[in-house]
N, C-alpha and C positions, 0 to 999 in steps of 0.2 A: 015140910019143909024146915033146913035147921034150926035151932032154937038162936036164941042171938046171941048167949052166952060161947056158944062153938065156933059161930065163926068170928065170935075176939078175939077167942082161943089161937083158931087159925092163922085168923088176919097178924097177933103179934107172933104167930110163925115166922110166917112173910117175911117179914119188917125184919127179922133179927137173920132171918136168911141172907138176905138184901144187902144187910149190913154189914154182915160177916163174907160176902163176896165183894162190894165195897173194900173195905177191908186187904183180905187179901191182892185185888188186882189193884191196888196202892203199892200196894208192900212190894207185889213182882216188876209193876215198873218202875222202885225209886232204885232198883237190886242192879242196877247196871245195863252194861250190855247184853243184847240178848244172843249174841254172837260168842261171849267169851264162854257163854254157857253151857253152849254146843261142840263148842271146840274141846275134840277129843273125845266123844259120848263116840264114834263110830268107832267101832271096832274091828267093822266086817271090811275091806277098801274096793275090794270086786264088787261086794255088792252095792255101794254107797255108787260107784261107779256102773252098776248096773241103772243104778234108779236115777239116774243120772241122764245117762243114756236115752233110757223110755222119755224121762222129763220132757228131755230132746225135741223125739220124738214125735211127742204125742201135740208140743207146741208148731211144729211144724206139718203136724198134719191139718191142726185149725185154722193156716194160714191162706187167705187165695190165691188158687191155680195163675199166676199169670200169662200162662201155658196160649193158643189159640185170641189172645185177647189181643186187635191192632187197638197200636197208637196213632190219631191225628194228626 
């Protein structure tokens, strides 16, 4: 079993990493609109359009098919 000193060091490391993640998360959330960061980041318009179409088809495939269902 691990001794107490090793556990204390590991716990201190984890606490430091959590603090760093919190600080990074807060900084990112305060930096403005996420869309402003995204605009202009896509250089291949045809690939982007293809990805949009793929996403649309994927969402449509997930919707229930109303054909064959009779309404009362």
